[in-house]
Backbone as XML, in Angstrom:
<?xml version="1.0"?>
<chain id="A" units="angstrom">
  <residue number="1" name="UNK">
    <atom name="N" x="74.833" y="150.477" z="71.510"/>
    <atom name="CA" x="74.101" y="149.954" z="72.647"/>
    <atom name="C" x="74.050" y="148.433" z="72.616"/>
  </residue>
  <residue number="2" name="UNK">
    <atom name="N" x="73.921" y="147.869" z="71.409"/>
    <atom name="CA" x="73.842" y="146.414" z="71.292"/>
    <atom name="C" x="75.123" y="145.764" z="71.787"/>
  </residue>
  <residue number="3" name="UNK">
    <atom name="N" x="76.271" y="146.364" z="71.434"/>
    <atom name="CA" x="77.533" y="145.785" z="71.876"/>
    <atom name="C" x="77.654" y="145.875" z="73.397"/>
  </residue>
  <residue number="4" name="UNK">
    <atom name="N" x="77.224" y="146.986" z="73.990"/>
    <atom name="CA" x="77.274" y="147.121" z="75.443"/>
    <atom name="C" x="76.430" y="146.042" z="76.105"/>
  </residue>
  <residue number="5" name="UNK">
    <atom name="N" x="75.286" y="145.791" z="75.574"/>
    <atom name="CA" x="74.415" y="144.738" z="76.119"/>
    <atom name="C" x="75.104" y="143.380" z="75.987"/>
  </residue>
  <residue number="6" name="UNK">
    <atom name="N" x="75.738" y="143.154" z="74.855"/>
    <atom name="CA" x="76.459" y="141.908" z="74.615"/>
    <atom name="C" x="77.551" y="141.727" z="75.669"/>
  </residue>
  <residue number="7" name="UNK">
    <atom name="N" x="78.289" y="142.778" z="75.946"/>
    <atom name="CA" x="79.346" y="142.686" z="76.952"/>
    <atom name="C" x="78.783" y="142.367" z="78.322"/>
  </residue>
  <residue number="8" name="UNK">
    <atom name="N" x="77.686" y="142.994" z="78.670"/>
    <atom name="CA" x="77.060" y="142.758" z="79.969"/>
    <atom name="C" x="76.622" y="141.305" z="80.095"/>
  </residue>
  <residue number="9" name="UNK">
    <atom name="N" x="76.088" y="140.768" z="79.036"/>
    <atom name="CA" x="75.573" y="139.402" z="79.070"/>
    <atom name="C" x="76.658" y="138.335" z="78.962"/>
  </residue>
  <residue number="10" name="UNK">
    <atom name="N" x="77.785" y="138.671" z="78.386"/>
    <atom name="CA" x="78.745" y="137.638" z="78.014"/>
    <atom name="C" x="79.969" y="137.489" z="78.909"/>
  </residue>
  <residue number="11" name="UNK">
    <atom name="N" x="80.343" y="138.478" z="79.650"/>
    <atom name="CA" x="81.562" y="138.349" z="80.445"/>
    <atom name="C" x="81.244" y="138.481" z="81.924"/>
  </residue>
  <residue number="12" name="UNK">
    <atom name="N" x="81.621" y="137.482" z="82.661"/>
    <atom name="CA" x="81.410" y="137.468" z="84.106"/>
    <atom name="C" x="82.627" y="138.110" z="84.771"/>
  </residue>
  <residue number="13" name="UNK">
    <atom name="N" x="82.470" y="139.328" z="85.268"/>
    <atom name="CA" x="83.595" y="140.038" z="85.872"/>
    <atom name="C" x="84.086" y="139.373" z="87.153"/>
  </residue>
  <residue number="14" name="UNK">
    <atom name="N" x="83.303" y="138.460" z="87.680"/>
    <atom name="CA" x="83.754" y="137.707" z="88.859"/>
    <atom name="C" x="85.035" y="136.937" z="88.542"/>
  </residue>
  <residue number="15" name="UNK">
    <atom name="N" x="85.246" y="136.640" z="87.271"/>
    <atom name="CA" x="86.481" y="135.934" z="86.879"/>
    <atom name="C" x="87.710" y="136.776" z="87.186"/>
  </residue>
  <residue number="16" name="UNK">
    <atom name="N" x="87.564" y="138.091" z="87.122"/>
    <atom name="CA" x="88.701" y="138.955" z="87.453"/>
    <atom name="C" x="89.019" y="138.850" z="88.937"/>
  </residue>
  <residue number="17" name="UNK">
    <atom name="N" x="87.988" y="138.788" z="89.769"/>
    <atom name="CA" x="88.223" y="138.585" z="91.205"/>
    <atom name="C" x="88.854" y="137.223" z="91.470"/>
  </residue>
  <residue number="18" name="UNK">
    <atom name="N" x="88.444" y="136.228" z="90.724"/>
    <atom name="CA" x="89.074" y="134.914" z="90.851"/>
    <atom name="C" x="90.541" y="134.978" z="90.433"/>
  </residue>
  <residue number="19" name="UNK">
    <atom name="N" x="90.851" y="135.812" z="89.443"/>
    <atom name="CA" x="92.244" y="135.999" z="89.027"/>
    <atom name="C" x="93.049" y="136.635" z="90.160"/>
  </residue>
  <residue number="20" name="UNK">
    <atom name="N" x="92.433" y="137.563" z="90.882"/>
    <atom name="CA" x="93.102" y="138.176" z="92.041"/>
    <atom name="C" x="93.379" y="137.108" z="93.098"/>
  </residue>
  <residue number="21" name="UNK">
    <atom name="N" x="92.418" y="136.236" z="93.340"/>
    <atom name="CA" x="92.629" y="135.142" z="94.293"/>
    <atom name="C" x="93.770" y="134.238" z="93.833"/>
  </residue>
  <residue number="22" name="UNK">
    <atom name="N" x="93.817" y="133.957" z="92.542"/>
    <atom name="CA" x="94.896" y="133.128" z="91.995"/>
    <atom name="C" x="96.241" y="133.815" z="92.193"/>
  </residue>
  <residue number="23" name="UNK">
    <atom name="N" x="96.266" y="135.119" z="91.961"/>
    <atom name="CA" x="97.508" y="135.864" z="92.159"/>
    <atom name="C" x="97.924" y="135.841" z="93.619"/>
  </residue>
  <residue number="24" name="UNK">
    <atom name="N" x="96.963" y="135.950" z="94.520"/>
    <atom name="CA" x="97.287" y="135.886" z="95.945"/>
    <atom name="C" x="97.926" y="134.551" z="96.309"/>
  </residue>
  <residue number="25" name="UNK">
    <atom name="N" x="97.444" y="133.472" z="95.712"/>
    <atom name="CA" x="98.045" y="132.160" z="95.951"/>
    <atom name="C" x="99.497" y="132.163" z="95.506"/>
  </residue>
  <residue number="26" name="UNK">
    <atom name="N" x="99.757" y="132.700" z="94.334"/>
    <atom name="CA" x="101.127" y="132.752" z="93.822"/>
    <atom name="C" x="101.984" y="133.660" z="94.708"/>
  </residue>
  <residue number="27" name="UNK">
    <atom name="N" x="101.442" y="134.818" z="95.063"/>
    <atom name="CA" x="102.185" y="135.748" z="95.916"/>
    <atom name="C" x="102.571" y="135.093" z="97.233"/>
  </residue>
  <residue number="28" name="UNK">
    <atom name="N" x="101.647" y="134.364" z="97.817"/>
    <atom name="CA" x="101.913" y="133.698" z="99.096"/>
    <atom name="C" x="103.109" y="132.754" z="98.972"/>
  </residue>
  <residue number="29" name="UNK">
    <atom name="N" x="103.212" y="132.112" z="97.832"/>
    <atom name="CA" x="104.282" y="131.130" z="97.651"/>
    <atom name="C" x="105.614" y="131.748" z="97.234"/>
  </residue>
  <residue number="30" name="UNK">
    <atom name="N" x="105.587" y="132.905" z="96.568"/>
    <atom name="CA" x="106.844" y="133.407" z="96.010"/>
    <atom name="C" x="107.325" y="134.727" z="96.593"/>
  </residue>
  <residue number="31" name="UNK">
    <atom name="N" x="106.497" y="135.439" z="97.335"/>
    <atom name="CA" x="106.904" y="136.746" z="97.860"/>
    <atom name="C" x="107.387" y="136.624" z="99.302"/>
  </residue>
  <residue number="32" name="UNK">
    <atom name="N" x="108.359" y="137.439" z="99.640"/>
    <atom name="CA" x="108.841" y="137.480" z="101.013"/>
    <atom name="C" x="107.712" y="137.911" z="101.941"/>
  </residue>
  <residue number="33" name="UNK">
    <atom name="N" x="107.797" y="137.499" z="103.205"/>
    <atom name="CA" x="106.759" y="137.887" z="104.166"/>
    <atom name="C" x="106.959" y="139.337" z="104.612"/>
  </residue>
  <residue number="34" name="UNK">
    <atom name="N" x="106.094" y="139.799" z="105.508"/>
    <atom name="CA" x="106.126" y="141.192" z="105.951"/>
    <atom name="C" x="107.453" y="141.578" z="106.603"/>
  </residue>
  <residue number="35" name="UNK">
    <atom name="N" x="108.111" y="140.612" z="107.216"/>
    <atom name="CA" x="109.375" y="140.877" z="107.896"/>
    <atom name="C" x="110.570" y="140.733" z="106.968"/>
  </residue>
  <residue number="36" name="UNK">
    <atom name="N" x="110.305" y="140.469" z="105.681"/>
    <atom name="CA" x="111.387" y="140.338" z="104.718"/>
    <atom name="C" x="112.013" y="138.962" z="104.656"/>
  </residue>
  <residue number="37" name="UNK">
    <atom name="N" x="111.419" y="138.015" z="105.371"/>
    <atom name="CA" x="111.948" y="136.648" z="105.327"/>
    <atom name="C" x="111.524" y="135.985" z="104.025"/>
  </residue>
  <residue number="38" name="UNK">
    <atom name="N" x="112.442" y="135.253" z="103.391"/>
    <atom name="CA" x="112.103" y="134.554" z="102.148"/>
    <atom name="C" x="111.037" y="133.484" z="102.377"/>
  </residue>
  <residue number="39" name="UNK">
    <atom name="N" x="110.344" y="133.142" z="101.323"/>
    <atom name="CA" x="109.298" y="132.138" z="101.417"/>
    <atom name="C" x="109.890" y="130.747" z="101.613"/>
  </residue>
  <residue number="40" name="UNK">
    <atom name="N" x="109.029" y="129.866" z="102.071"/>
    <atom name="CA" x="109.434" y="128.476" z="102.253"/>
    <atom name="C" x="109.836" y="127.851" z="100.919"/>
  </residue>
  <residue number="41" name="UNK">
    <atom name="N" x="109.117" y="128.195" z="99.861"/>
    <atom name="CA" x="109.441" y="127.659" z="98.537"/>
    <atom name="C" x="110.857" y="128.046" z="98.131"/>
  </residue>
  <residue number="42" name="UNK">
    <atom name="N" x="111.224" y="129.292" z="98.338"/>
    <atom name="CA" x="112.571" y="129.749" z="98.006"/>
    <atom name="C" x="113.611" y="129.018" z="98.846"/>
  </residue>
  <residue number="43" name="UNK">
    <atom name="N" x="113.325" y="128.897" z="100.131"/>
    <atom name="CA" x="114.262" y="128.209" z="101.026"/>
    <atom name="C" x="114.454" y="126.757" z="100.595"/>
  </residue>
  <residue number="44" name="UNK">
    <atom name="N" x="113.353" y="126.124" z="100.220"/>
    <atom name="CA" x="113.452" y="124.723" z="99.809"/>
    <atom name="C" x="114.203" y="124.572" z="98.492"/>
  </residue>
  <residue number="45" name="UNK">
    <atom name="N" x="114.021" y="125.513" z="97.578"/>
    <atom name="CA" x="114.782" y="125.461" z="96.322"/>
    <atom name="C" x="116.275" y="125.639" z="96.585"/>
  </residue>
  <residue number="46" name="UNK">
    <atom name="N" x="116.613" y="126.541" z="97.497"/>
    <atom name="CA" x="118.017" y="126.705" z="97.859"/>
    <atom name="C" x="118.569" y="125.438" z="98.517"/>
  </residue>
  <residue number="47" name="UNK">
    <atom name="N" x="117.768" y="124.817" z="99.360"/>
    <atom name="CA" x="118.179" y="123.560" z="99.996"/>
    <atom name="C" x="118.385" y="122.476" z="98.937"/>
  </residue>
  <residue number="48" name="UNK">
    <atom name="N" x="117.482" y="122.453" z="97.954"/>
    <atom name="CA" x="117.621" y="121.476" z="96.870"/>
    <atom name="C" x="118.917" y="121.714" z="96.095"/>
  </residue>
  <residue number="49" name="UNK">
    <atom name="N" x="119.249" y="122.951" z="95.860"/>
    <atom name="CA" x="120.513" y="123.263" z="95.202"/>
    <atom name="C" x="121.691" y="122.751" z="96.021"/>
  </residue>
  <residue number="50" name="UNK">
    <atom name="N" x="121.634" y="122.996" z="97.320"/>
    <atom name="CA" x="122.707" y="122.527" z="98.198"/>
    <atom name="C" x="122.843" y="121.010" z="98.120"/>
  </residue>
  <residue number="51" name="UNK">
    <atom name="N" x="121.706" y="120.320" z="98.214"/>
    <atom name="CA" x="121.741" y="118.857" z="98.151"/>
    <atom name="C" x="122.248" y="118.379" z="96.795"/>
  </residue>
  <residue number="52" name="UNK">
    <atom name="N" x="121.782" y="119.024" z="95.730"/>
    <atom name="CA" x="122.247" y="118.655" z="94.393"/>
    <atom name="C" x="123.744" y="118.856" z="94.241"/>
  </residue>
  <residue number="53" name="UNK">
    <atom name="N" x="124.252" y="119.945" z="94.771"/>
    <atom name="CA" x="125.684" y="120.214" z="94.732"/>
    <atom name="C" x="126.453" y="119.121" z="95.463"/>
  </residue>
  <residue number="54" name="UNK">
    <atom name="N" x="125.937" y="118.767" z="96.654"/>
    <atom name="CA" x="126.612" y="117.730" z="97.444"/>
    <atom name="C" x="126.596" y="116.386" z="96.724"/>
  </residue>
  <residue number="55" name="UNK">
    <atom name="N" x="125.501" y="116.059" z="96.084"/>
    <atom name="CA" x="125.395" y="114.758" z="95.399"/>
    <atom name="C" x="126.207" y="114.754" z="94.109"/>
  </residue>
  <residue number="56" name="UNK">
    <atom name="N" x="125.994" y="115.761" z="93.255"/>
    <atom name="CA" x="126.585" y="115.727" z="91.921"/>
    <atom name="C" x="127.995" y="116.292" z="91.845"/>
  </residue>
  <residue number="57" name="UNK">
    <atom name="N" x="128.346" y="117.209" z="92.713"/>
    <atom name="CA" x="129.680" y="117.811" z="92.662"/>
    <atom name="C" x="130.645" y="117.197" z="93.666"/>
  </residue>
  <residue number="58" name="UNK">
    <atom name="N" x="130.088" y="116.789" z="94.809"/>
    <atom name="CA" x="130.962" y="116.273" z="95.858"/>
    <atom name="C" x="130.830" y="114.771" z="96.044"/>
  </residue>
  <residue number="59" name="UNK">
    <atom name="N" x="129.937" y="114.146" z="95.316"/>
    <atom name="CA" x="129.785" y="112.695" z="95.371"/>
    <atom name="C" x="129.210" y="112.161" z="96.677"/>
  </residue>
  <residue number="60" name="UNK">
    <atom name="N" x="128.440" y="112.967" z="97.378"/>
    <atom name="CA" x="127.860" y="112.532" z="98.653"/>
    <atom name="C" x="126.560" y="111.758" z="98.378"/>
  </residue>
  <residue number="61" name="UNK">
    <atom name="N" x="126.705" y="110.499" z="98.100"/>
    <atom name="CA" x="125.546" y="109.665" z="97.790"/>
    <atom name="C" x="124.564" y="109.545" z="98.951"/>
  </residue>
  <residue number="62" name="UNK">
    <atom name="N" x="125.028" y="109.811" z="100.148"/>
    <atom name="CA" x="124.146" y="109.730" z="101.313"/>
    <atom name="C" x="123.050" y="110.801" z="101.263"/>
  </residue>
  <residue number="63" name="UNK">
    <atom name="N" x="123.201" y="111.806" z="100.417"/>
    <atom name="CA" x="122.220" y="112.889" z="100.307"/>
    <atom name="C" x="121.207" y="112.672" z="99.186"/>
  </residue>
  <residue number="64" name="UNK">
    <atom name="N" x="121.383" y="111.599" z="98.429"/>
    <atom name="CA" x="120.488" y="111.355" z="97.285"/>
    <atom name="C" x="119.024" y="111.259" z="97.698"/>
  </residue>
  <residue number="65" name="UNK">
    <atom name="N" x="118.739" y="110.491" z="98.705"/>
    <atom name="CA" x="117.342" y="110.301" z="99.115"/>
    <atom name="C" x="116.705" y="111.629" z="99.531"/>
  </residue>
  <residue number="66" name="UNK">
    <atom name="N" x="117.438" y="112.404" z="100.324"/>
    <atom name="CA" x="116.916" y="113.706" z="100.756"/>
    <atom name="C" x="116.707" y="114.624" z="99.555"/>
  </residue>
  <residue number="67" name="UNK">
    <atom name="N" x="117.633" y="114.587" z="98.608"/>
    <atom name="CA" x="117.524" y="115.424" z="97.423"/>
    <atom name="C" x="116.283" y="115.061" z="96.607"/>
  </residue>
  <residue number="68" name="UNK">
    <atom name="N" x="116.094" y="113.765" z="96.369"/>
    <atom name="CA" x="114.951" y="113.331" z="95.566"/>
    <atom name="C" x="113.619" y="113.533" z="96.299"/>
  </residue>
  <residue number="69" name="UNK">
    <atom name="N" x="113.624" y="113.351" z="97.600"/>
    <atom name="CA" x="112.403" y="113.612" z="98.373"/>
    <atom name="C" x="111.995" y="115.082" z="98.274"/>
  </residue>
  <residue number="70" name="UNK">
    <atom name="N" x="112.973" y="115.958" z="98.407"/>
    <atom name="CA" x="112.683" y="117.389" z="98.328"/>
    <atom name="C" x="112.267" y="117.778" z="96.911"/>
  </residue>
  <residue number="71" name="UNK">
    <atom name="N" x="112.924" y="117.232" z="95.916"/>
    <atom name="CA" x="112.550" y="117.514" z="94.524"/>
    <atom name="C" x="111.121" y="117.050" z="94.262"/>
  </residue>
  <residue number="72" name="UNK">
    <atom name="N" x="110.765" y="115.903" z="94.803"/>
    <atom name="CA" x="109.400" y="115.396" z="94.637"/>
    <atom name="C" x="108.391" y="116.327" z="95.302"/>
  </residue>
  <residue number="73" name="UNK">
    <atom name="N" x="108.699" y="116.747" z="96.509"/>
    <atom name="CA" x="107.803" y="117.670" z="97.227"/>
    <atom name="C" x="107.604" y="118.962" z="96.437"/>
  </residue>
  <residue number="74" name="UNK">
    <atom name="N" x="108.688" y="119.514" z="95.932"/>
    <atom name="CA" x="108.596" y="120.757" z="95.174"/>
    <atom name="C" x="107.873" y="120.559" z="93.848"/>
  </residue>
  <residue number="75" name="UNK">
    <atom name="N" x="108.058" y="119.395" z="93.258"/>
    <atom name="CA" x="107.401" y="119.139" z="91.969"/>
    <atom name="C" x="105.886" y="119.097" z="92.109"/>
  </residue>
  <residue number="76" name="UNK">
    <atom name="N" x="105.395" y="118.863" z="93.308"/>
    <atom name="CA" x="103.953" y="118.871" z="93.548"/>
    <atom name="C" x="103.422" y="120.286" z="93.752"/>
  </residue>
  <residue number="77" name="UNK">
    <atom name="N" x="104.266" y="121.201" z="94.195"/>
    <atom name="CA" x="103.859" y="122.586" z="94.448"/>
    <atom name="C" x="103.805" y="123.404" z="93.157"/>
  </residue>
  <residue number="78" name="UNK">
    <atom name="N" x="104.745" y="123.177" z="92.278"/>
    <atom name="CA" x="104.854" y="123.985" z="91.059"/>
    <atom name="C" x="103.591" y="123.916" z="90.196"/>
  </residue>
  <residue number="79" name="UNK">
    <atom name="N" x="102.990" y="122.759" z="89.987"/>
    <atom name="CA" x="101.770" y="122.732" z="89.177"/>
    <atom name="C" x="100.638" y="123.598" z="89.748"/>
  </residue>
  <residue number="80" name="UNK">
    <atom name="N" x="100.544" y="123.711" z="91.054"/>
    <atom name="CA" x="99.535" y="124.592" z="91.667"/>
    <atom name="C" x="99.747" y="126.031" z="91.222"/>
  </residue>
  <residue number="81" name="UNK">
    <atom name="N" x="100.999" y="126.450" z="91.180"/>
    <atom name="CA" x="101.311" y="127.814" z="90.774"/>
    <atom name="C" x="101.035" y="128.010" z="89.288"/>
  </residue>
  <residue number="82" name="UNK">
    <atom name="N" x="101.353" y="127.001" z="88.502"/>
    <atom name="CA" x="101.091" y="127.077" z="87.061"/>
    <atom name="C" x="99.599" y="127.187" z="86.806"/>
  </residue>
  <residue number="83" name="UNK">
    <atom name="N" x="98.805" y="126.387" z="87.492"/>
    <atom name="CA" x="97.345" y="126.437" z="87.335"/>
    <atom name="C" x="96.825" y="127.821" z="87.708"/>
  </residue>
  <residue number="84" name="UNK">
    <atom name="N" x="97.326" y="128.381" z="88.797"/>
    <atom name="CA" x="96.884" y="129.711" z="89.225"/>
    <atom name="C" x="97.218" y="130.757" z="88.170"/>
  </residue>
  <residue number="85" name="UNK">
    <atom name="N" x="98.420" y="130.700" z="87.619"/>
    <atom name="CA" x="98.812" y="131.660" z="86.583"/>
    <atom name="C" x="98.007" y="131.450" z="85.303"/>
  </residue>
  <residue number="86" name="UNK">
    <atom name="N" x="97.717" y="130.204" z="84.966"/>
    <atom name="CA" x="96.894" y="129.934" z="83.778"/>
    <atom name="C" x="95.472" y="130.460" z="83.960"/>
  </residue>
  <residue number="87" name="UNK">
    <atom name="N" x="94.943" y="130.397" z="85.174"/>
    <atom name="CA" x="93.610" y="130.947" z="85.436"/>
    <atom name="C" x="93.597" y="132.454" z="85.215"/>
  </residue>
  <residue number="88" name="UNK">
    <atom name="N" x="94.652" y="133.111" z="85.630"/>
    <atom name="CA" x="94.762" y="134.550" z="85.399"/>
    <atom name="C" x="94.823" y="134.821" z="83.895"/>
  </residue>
  <residue number="89" name="UNK">
    <atom name="N" x="95.676" y="134.092" z="83.198"/>
    <atom name="CA" x="95.828" y="134.277" z="81.753"/>
    <atom name="C" x="94.513" y="134.017" z="81.027"/>
  </residue>
  <residue number="90" name="UNK">
    <atom name="N" x="93.812" y="132.966" z="81.391"/>
    <atom name="CA" x="92.533" y="132.646" z="80.740"/>
    <atom name="C" x="91.517" y="133.769" z="80.934"/>
  </residue>
  <residue number="91" name="UNK">
    <atom name="N" x="91.424" y="134.299" z="82.155"/>
    <atom name="CA" x="90.477" y="135.382" z="82.421"/>
    <atom name="C" x="90.812" y="136.608" z="81.586"/>
  </residue>
  <residue number="92" name="UNK">
    <atom name="N" x="92.097" y="136.919" z="81.462"/>
    <atom name="CA" x="92.516" y="138.077" z="80.679"/>
    <atom name="C" x="92.275" y="137.871" z="79.187"/>
  </residue>
  <residue number="93" name="UNK">
    <atom name="N" x="92.603" y="136.701" z="78.686"/>
    <atom name="CA" x="92.413" y="136.429" z="77.262"/>
    <atom name="C" x="90.931" y="136.439" z="76.894"/>
  </residue>
  <residue number="94" name="UNK">
    <atom name="N" x="90.100" y="135.882" z="77.756"/>
    <atom name="CA" x="88.655" y="135.902" z="77.488"/>
    <atom name="C" x="88.125" y="137.333" z="77.486"/>
  </residue>
  <residue number="95" name="UNK">
    <atom name="N" x="88.621" y="138.159" z="78.386"/>
    <atom name="CA" x="88.206" y="139.561" z="78.419"/>
    <atom name="C" x="88.645" y="140.283" z="77.148"/>
  </residue>
  <residue number="96" name="UNK">
    <atom name="N" x="89.864" y="140.025" z="76.703"/>
    <atom name="CA" x="90.383" y="140.710" z="75.520"/>
    <atom name="C" x="89.628" y="140.350" z="74.242"/>
  </residue>
  <residue number="97" name="UNK">
    <atom name="N" x="88.893" y="139.252" z="74.255"/>
    <atom name="CA" x="88.083" y="138.901" z="73.091"/>
    <atom name="C" x="87.015" y="139.954" z="72.807"/>
  </residue>
  <residue number="98" name="UNK">
    <atom name="N" x="86.668" y="140.733" z="73.812"/>
    <atom name="CA" x="85.642" y="141.756" z="73.650"/>
    <atom name="C" x="86.208" y="143.093" z="73.167"/>
  </residue>
  <residue number="99" name="UNK">
    <atom name="N" x="87.512" y="143.175" z="73.050"/>
    <atom name="CA" x="88.141" y="144.412" z="72.624"/>
    <atom name="C" x="87.819" y="144.681" z="71.158"/>
  </residue>
  <residue number="100" name="UNK">
    <atom name="N" x="87.532" y="145.938" z="70.851"/>
    <atom name="CA" x="87.299" y="146.328" z="69.458"/>
    <atom name="C" x="88.600" y="146.124" z="68.680"/>
  </residue>
  <residue number="101" name="UNK">
    <atom name="N" x="88.468" y="145.728" z="67.420"/>
    <atom name="CA" x="89.686" y="145.591" z="66.616"/>
    <atom name="C" x="90.351" y="146.965" z="66.446"/>
  </residue>
  <residue number="102" name="UNK">
    <atom name="N" x="91.664" y="146.979" z="66.380"/>
    <atom name="CA" x="92.352" y="148.260" z="66.243"/>
    <atom name="C" x="92.037" y="148.894" z="64.888"/>
  </residue>
  <residue number="103" name="UNK">
    <atom name="N" x="91.968" y="150.221" z="64.883"/>
    <atom name="CA" x="91.794" y="150.930" z="63.622"/>
    <atom name="C" x="93.113" y="150.912" z="62.882"/>
  </residue>
  <residue number="104" name="UNK">
    <atom name="N" x="93.033" y="150.623" z="61.596"/>
    <atom name="CA" x="94.243" y="150.614" z="60.778"/>
    <atom name="C" x="94.537" y="151.996" z="60.200"/>
  </residue>
  <residue number="105" name="UNK">
    <atom name="N" x="93.660" y="152.956" z="60.497"/>
    <atom name="CA" x="93.834" y="154.300" z="59.971"/>
    <atom name="C" x="94.789" y="155.086" z="60.852"/>
  </residue>
  <residue number="106" name="UNK">
    <atom name="N" x="95.638" y="155.844" z="60.232"/>
    <atom name="CA" x="96.563" y="156.709" z="60.957"/>
    <atom name="C" x="96.247" y="158.106" z="60.688"/>
  </residue>
</chain>
């Protein structure tokens, strides 16, 4: 009973709902929409690949500015996704701290 009380007092289950919100943010950015269209992030990464190919493989220096602008824009989006995933991981790791140690008996 004491451990149950400890769990009730120590872990805020609202963090799990916040993890769901974080996952929704990631899903919005990386999952295709209802009609099966790829996300804007995916489209922009493909565009960046195209620009990179044109600059580095075909020597089209006129595309450098567009390539770097797009890379900069994308570099600002990725940390948001990392933070969201880290929030999920933190909530899960904190919850797992309450898990009983495994029995070593077989």
